[in-house]
Backbone as JSON Lines, residues from 0, in Angstrom:
{"i":0,"aa":"M","n":[-3.0,12.82,8.81],"ca":[-2.74,11.46,9.2],"c":[-1.74,10.87,8.21]}
{"i":1,"aa":"R","n":[-0.77,10.16,8.75],"ca":[0.26,9.49,7.93],"c":[0.27,8.02,8.33]}
{"i":2,"aa":"I","n":[0.02,7.15,7.37],"ca":[-0.05,5.71,7.63],"c":[1.01,5.0,6.8]}
{"i":3,"aa":"I","n":[1.73,4.1,7.45],"ca":[2.77,3.33,6.77],"c":[2.24,1.91,6.54]}
{"i":4,"aa":"V","n":[2.31,1.45,5.29],"ca":[1.68,0.17,4.93],"c":[2.28,-1.02,5.69]}
{"i":5,"aa":"T","n":[3.54,-0.94,6.07],"ca":[4.13,-2.06,6.82],"c":[3.5,-2.22,8.2]}
{"i":6,"aa":"D","n":[2.91,-1.14,8.73],"ca":[2.18,-1.23,10.0],"c":[0.91,-2.04,9.85]}
{"i":7,"aa":"F","n":[0.47,-2.23,8.62],"ca":[-0.74,-3.01,8.33],"c":[-0.41,-4.4,7.8]}
{"i":8,"aa":"G","n":[0.88,-4.74,7.82],"ca":[1.29,-6.08,7.42],"c":[1.91,-6.22,6.05]}
{"i":9,"aa":"A","n":[2.07,-5.13,5.31],"ca":[2.71,-5.21,3.99],"c":[4.16,-5.65,4.16]}
{"i":10,"aa":"K","n":[4.6,-6.51,3.28],"ca":[5.97,-7.04,3.35],"c":[6.76,-6.63,2.11]}
{"i":11,"aa":"P","n":[7.9,-5.96,2.33],"ca":[8.71,-5.5,1.19],"c":[9.71,-6.55,0.73]}
{"i":12,"aa":"D","n":[9.26,-7.81,0.66],"ca":[10.2,-8.9,0.36],"c":[10.2,-9.35,-1.09]}
{"i":13,"aa":"G","n":[9.29,-8.81,-1.9],"ca":[9.24,-9.2,-3.3],"c":[8.65,-10.58,-3.54]}
{"i":14,"aa":"V","n":[8.13,-11.2,-2.49],"ca":[7.58,-12.56,-2.59],"c":[6.12,-12.59,-2.14]}
{"i":15,"aa":"S","n":[5.83,-11.93,-1.04],"ca":[4.49,-11.94,-0.45],"c":[3.61,-10.86,-1.07]}
{"i":16,"aa":"F","n":[2.36,-11.18,-1.31],"ca":[1.42,-10.18,-1.79],"c":[1.0,-9.28,-0.64]}
{"i":17,"aa":"S","n":[1.02,-7.98,-0.87],"ca":[0.68,-6.98,0.15],"c":[-0.61,-6.23,-0.18]}
{"i":18,"aa":"T","n":[-1.38,-6.74,-1.09],"ca":[-2.59,-6.06,-1.55],"c":[-3.52,-5.72,-0.4]}
{"i":19,"aa":"E","n":[-3.84,-6.68,0.44],"ca":[-4.79,-6.45,1.53],"c":[-4.28,-5.4,2.5]}
{"i":20,"aa":"A","n":[-2.99,-5.44,2.84],"ca":[-2.42,-4.47,3.77],"c":[-2.44,-3.06,3.18]}
{"i":21,"aa":"I","n":[-2.08,-2.93,1.92],"ca":[-2.08,-1.62,1.27],"c":[-3.51,-1.07,1.2]}
{"i":22,"aa":"Q","n":[-4.46,-1.93,0.83],"ca":[-5.85,-1.47,0.75],"c":[-6.39,-1.09,2.12]}
{"i":23,"aa":"K","n":[-6.05,-1.84,3.15],"ca":[-6.5,-1.52,4.51],"c":[-5.94,-0.18,4.95]}
{"i":24,"aa":"A","n":[-4.68,0.11,4.61],"ca":[-4.09,1.4,4.96],"c":[-4.83,2.54,4.24]}
{"i":25,"aa":"I","n":[-5.14,2.35,2.97],"ca":[-5.89,3.35,2.2],"c":[-7.28,3.56,2.81]}
{"i":26,"aa":"D","n":[-7.96,2.47,3.11],"ca":[-9.31,2.55,3.68],"c":[-9.3,3.26,5.04]}
{"i":27,"aa":"T","n":[-8.3,2.97,5.86],"ca":[-8.2,3.6,7.18],"c":[-8.0,5.11,7.04]}
{"i":28,"aa":"C","n":[-7.14,5.51,6.12],"ca":[-6.91,6.93,5.85],"c":[-8.21,7.6,5.42]}
{"i":29,"aa":"F","n":[-8.92,6.96,4.51],"ca":[-10.17,7.5,3.99],"c":[-11.21,7.64,5.1]}
{"i":30,"aa":"E","n":[-11.32,6.63,5.95],"ca":[-12.29,6.64,7.05],"c":[-12.0,7.76,8.05]}
{"i":31,"aa":"N","n":[-10.74,8.19,8.12],"ca":[-10.36,9.28,9.03],"c":[-10.42,10.64,8.35]}
{"i":32,"aa":"G","n":[-10.93,10.71,7.14],"ca":[-11.15,11.97,6.47],"c":[-10.13,12.34,5.42]}
{"i":33,"aa":"C","n":[-8.87,12.04,5.64],"ca":[-7.82,12.32,4.67],"c":[-6.49,11.85,5.24]}
{"i":34,"aa":"G","n":[-5.45,11.87,4.41],"ca":[-4.14,11.51,4.89],"c":[-3.23,11.01,3.79]}
{"i":35,"aa":"V","n":[-2.07,10.53,4.23],"ca":[-1.04,10.03,3.33],"c":[-0.72,8.59,3.68]}
{"i":36,"aa":"V","n":[-0.75,7.74,2.68],"ca":[-0.35,6.34,2.84],"c":[1.06,6.22,2.28]}
{"i":37,"aa":"V","n":[1.98,5.78,3.13],"ca":[3.39,5.7,2.76],"c":[3.78,4.26,2.44]}
{"i":38,"aa":"I","n":[4.43,4.06,1.29],"ca":[5.01,2.77,0.94],"c":[6.53,2.93,1.05]}
{"i":39,"aa":"P","n":[7.13,2.36,2.11],"ca":[8.57,2.5,2.33],"c":[9.39,1.75,1.28]}
{"i":40,"aa":"A","n":[10.7,1.94,1.34],"ca":[11.61,1.26,0.42],"c":[11.41,-0.25,0.49]}
{"i":41,"aa":"G","n":[11.52,-0.9,-0.66],"ca":[11.36,-2.34,-0.74],"c":[10.65,-2.73,-2.01]}
{"i":42,"aa":"I","n":[10.41,-4.01,-2.17],"ca":[9.68,-4.54,-3.32],"c":[8.38,-5.13,-2.81]}
{"i":43,"aa":"Y","n":[7.28,-4.55,-3.25],"ca":[5.95,-4.97,-2.8],"c":[5.19,-5.57,-3.98]}
{"i":44,"aa":"L","n":[4.6,-6.72,-3.78],"ca":[3.72,-7.32,-4.79],"c":[2.29,-6.95,-4.44]}
{"i":45,"aa":"S","n":[1.52,-6.57,-5.46],"ca":[0.14,-6.2,-5.22],"c":[-0.72,-6.49,-6.42]}
{"i":46,"aa":"R","n":[-1.92,-6.89,-6.15],"ca":[-2.94,-6.94,-7.18],"c":[-3.56,-5.54,-7.21]}
{"i":47,"aa":"P","n":[-4.49,-5.26,-8.1],"ca":[-5.06,-3.91,-8.17],"c":[-5.63,-3.44,-6.82]}
{"i":48,"aa":"I","n":[-5.41,-2.16,-6.53],"ca":[-5.95,-1.54,-5.33],"c":[-6.87,-0.4,-5.75]}
{"i":49,"aa":"R","n":[-7.69,0.05,-4.82],"ca":[-8.63,1.14,-5.12],"c":[-8.25,2.35,-4.27]}
{"i":50,"aa":"L","n":[-7.77,3.42,-4.95],"ca":[-7.48,4.66,-4.26],"c":[-8.79,5.38,-3.97]}
{"i":51,"aa":"K","n":[-8.78,6.21,-2.94],"ca":[-9.99,6.92,-2.54],"c":[-9.72,8.42,-2.42]}
{"i":52,"aa":"S","n":[-10.8,9.2,-2.44],"ca":[-10.69,10.66,-2.36],"c":[-9.98,11.09,-1.09]}
{"i":53,"aa":"N","n":[-9.18,12.15,-1.22],"ca":[-8.45,12.77,-0.11],"c":[-7.39,11.88,0.51]}
{"i":54,"aa":"V","n":[-6.96,10.86,-0.22],"ca":[-5.88,9.98,0.24],"c":[-4.74,10.08,-0.77]}
{"i":55,"aa":"T","n":[-3.55,10.39,-0.27],"ca":[-2.37,10.5,-1.11],"c":[-1.52,9.25,-0.92]}
{"i":56,"aa":"L","n":[-1.07,8.67,-2.01],"ca":[-0.19,7.5,-1.96],"c":[1.23,8.0,-2.19]}
{"i":57,"aa":"Y","n":[2.09,7.85,-1.18],"ca":[3.46,8.34,-1.26],"c":[4.42,7.16,-1.34]}
{"i":58,"aa":"L","n":[5.2,7.11,-2.42],"ca":[6.16,6.04,-2.63],"c":[7.56,6.55,-2.32]}
{"i":59,"aa":"E","n":[8.18,5.96,-1.29],"ca":[9.53,6.38,-0.93],"c":[10.53,5.9,-1.97]}
{"i":60,"aa":"R","n":[11.72,6.46,-1.94],"ca":[12.79,6.04,-2.85],"c":[13.14,4.58,-2.62]}
{"i":61,"aa":"R","n":[13.73,4.0,-3.65],"ca":[14.2,2.61,-3.61],"c":[13.08,1.64,-3.24]}
{"i":62,"aa":"R","n":[11.93,1.86,-3.84],"ca":[10.82,0.93,-3.66],"c":[10.34,0.52,-5.04]}
{"i":63,"aa":"C","n":[9.7,-0.6,-5.09],"ca":[9.15,-1.09,-6.34],"c":[7.84,-1.78,-6.03]}
{"i":64,"aa":"C","n":[6.81,-1.41,-6.75],"ca":[5.51,-2.07,-6.59],"c":[5.22,-2.84,-7.87]}
{"i":65,"aa":"N","n":[5.1,-4.12,-7.75],"ca":[4.8,-4.96,-8.9],"c":[3.35,-5.41,-8.81]}
{"i":66,"aa":"Q","n":[2.63,-5.23,-9.89],"ca":[1.24,-5.66,-9.93],"c":[1.16,-6.99,-10.65]}
{"i":67,"aa":"S","n":[0.32,-7.85,-10.13],"ca":[0.13,-9.15,-10.77],"c":[-1.36,-9.39,-10.97]}
{"i":68,"aa":"N","n":[-1.7,-9.92,-12.11],"ca":[-3.08,-10.31,-12.39],"c":[-3.26,-11.81,-12.27]}
{"i":69,"aa":"Q","n":[-2.22,-12.52,-11.89],"ca":[-2.29,-13.97,-11.77],"c":[-3.17,-14.34,-10.58]}
{"i":70,"aa":"Q","n":[-3.91,-15.39,-10.74],"ca":[-4.75,-15.9,-9.65],"c":[-4.01,-17.0,-8.92]}
{"i":71,"aa":"Y","n":[-3.97,-16.89,-7.59],"ca":[-3.3,-17.91,-6.77],"c":[-4.28,-18.53,-5.82]}
């Protein structure tokens, strides 16, 4: 299974937080037994996410994931 985070609502705009979309993609992969979660090119903002067993996180070229601990 190959899941693309933008299909779950992640936005590569460098402004919007994509934490929930990235986590939902990871969880969906895990629930299906295994797979690859793809983060396409772009700038994604995210708070901490939880990776799960048998799920691979694949970061395409020309992408940037920025983590923020700020509370909004």
